[in-house]
C-alpha positions, 0 to 999 in steps of 0.5 A: 523505514523511509529508506526501506520504502525507497529501496522496495520502490526502486525495485518495483519500479525496475522489475529487480528483486535481488533482496527477495530471499528465494525461499521465500514466495507468495502463491497466487491466491496470496497475491490476489488477496493482498492486491485486493486488500489494498485495492479494497481500501483505495476504492473505500477511500474514493468513496469516503468510506472511512470504516471500511477503509479502517477496517482493511488495516491491521489491529495494531494500526486501528488501536493507534488510531482509535477510530475511522474517522481519525484514519480518514483524517490522516489519509487526507492530511498525509496521504492525499494521492492515495486519497485522491489520483486519476491512476493506480497501477498495482505491482505484484506483492513481493517479499523483501527481507522477510516482510510482505509489501504491495506497491501501487504507482499512483498518478495524482490530480496534478499529474505527479507520479508517486509510489505507495508502498503498503506493508502487509500483514496476514492476521490470526483468521488469514485475512491479509491486512495493511499494516501501514504504508510509506509515500515516495513521490518519483520525478516523473510526470504523467501526460 
């Protein structure tokens, strides 16, 4: 998964999507919904609203983690740049190898730049949910 995350991050940052199947394209409305879900979770985490952030994940993720408190604890321990950052820049969601990803370029509080790559899943009600996130540190330092 880390290798795929690195590949996706590279393509997002360079703007090339040669892995994307030409037949698979997201509609503008889907792209907006995907970005909105990720942005809502990032904003909820900034407010320590574990319940809202947890609700934006897939049922499988919620079952695996068990509670909003467990989810927030995991975020604080493993995803600090997502939890606390000073800037977030969103790319357009993309389909890569049949899966939908939303990449977000984050600048942490120490000015290090990260790419958070969210795996998205559309649930049975047609709502986009977050099914996982890979965090990749870049070699870039923001000023």
